[in-house]
C-alpha positions, -999 to +999 in steps of 0.1 A: +094+565+002+089+594+022+054+586+023+028+587+054+025+549+067+007+565+101+004+593+128+009+582+165+003+609+189+010+637+166+041+616+150+046+614+115+052+577+107+072+568+070+091+547+057+125+560+070+116+569+101+115+530+107+148+528+094+159+549+112+142+535+143+150+502+141+188+517+140+183+536+172+172+504+185+196+486+174+222+505+187+209+517+217+201+479+225+241+465+223+247+483+257+216+459+271+232+428+255+269+439+263+250+443+304+239+411+298+272+394+288+293+408+318+268+398+340+262+366+331+304+362+334+313+384+363+338+401+339+338+431+319+331+409+282+322+426+247+306+401+230+299+393+192+264+407+191+274+439+205+300+449+171+275+436+144+245+457+164+267+489+163+279+481+124+239+471+114+225+501+135+249+523+122+242+517+087+203+522+096+214+553+105+235+563+077+206+546+052+178+573+076+205+600+073+217+599+035+183+591+022+153+598+048+161+637+062+197+640+041+213+654+072+247+656+070+252+663+108+232+626+112+255+615+084+286+625+102+277+615+136+275+582+126+298+577+105+322+580+130+311+551+151+302+532+120+340+529+112+350+518+144+330+489+150+335+476+120+371+478+129+368+463+165+348+432+154+378+427+132+398+428+157+376+408+173+372+379+151+405+381+144+418+378+185+389+348+193+403+335+156+442+334+169+433+325+203+410+292+184+440+284+166+463+285+210+437+258+220 
């Protein structure tokens, strides 16, 4: 999957790079989602979409660094945020279910 799809301004685009770009886009875009939710509510809010984008973005980046680059630094730098995002998402889901059960 390392075949060249295109070259743009000297940057070679491969399928693995597209996966990596998608991961970066999701991982960075989660902050936009969080800021918009905070503005909408007038207080700090971390929506479910933030955690979903964190987990999916980390998975895509882990795939890119594992299979596309075979880069242990990239793997390690994305493994910890992935684990934290999964943990926080689970805690958030449990908290929402608990709160919904009280209503």
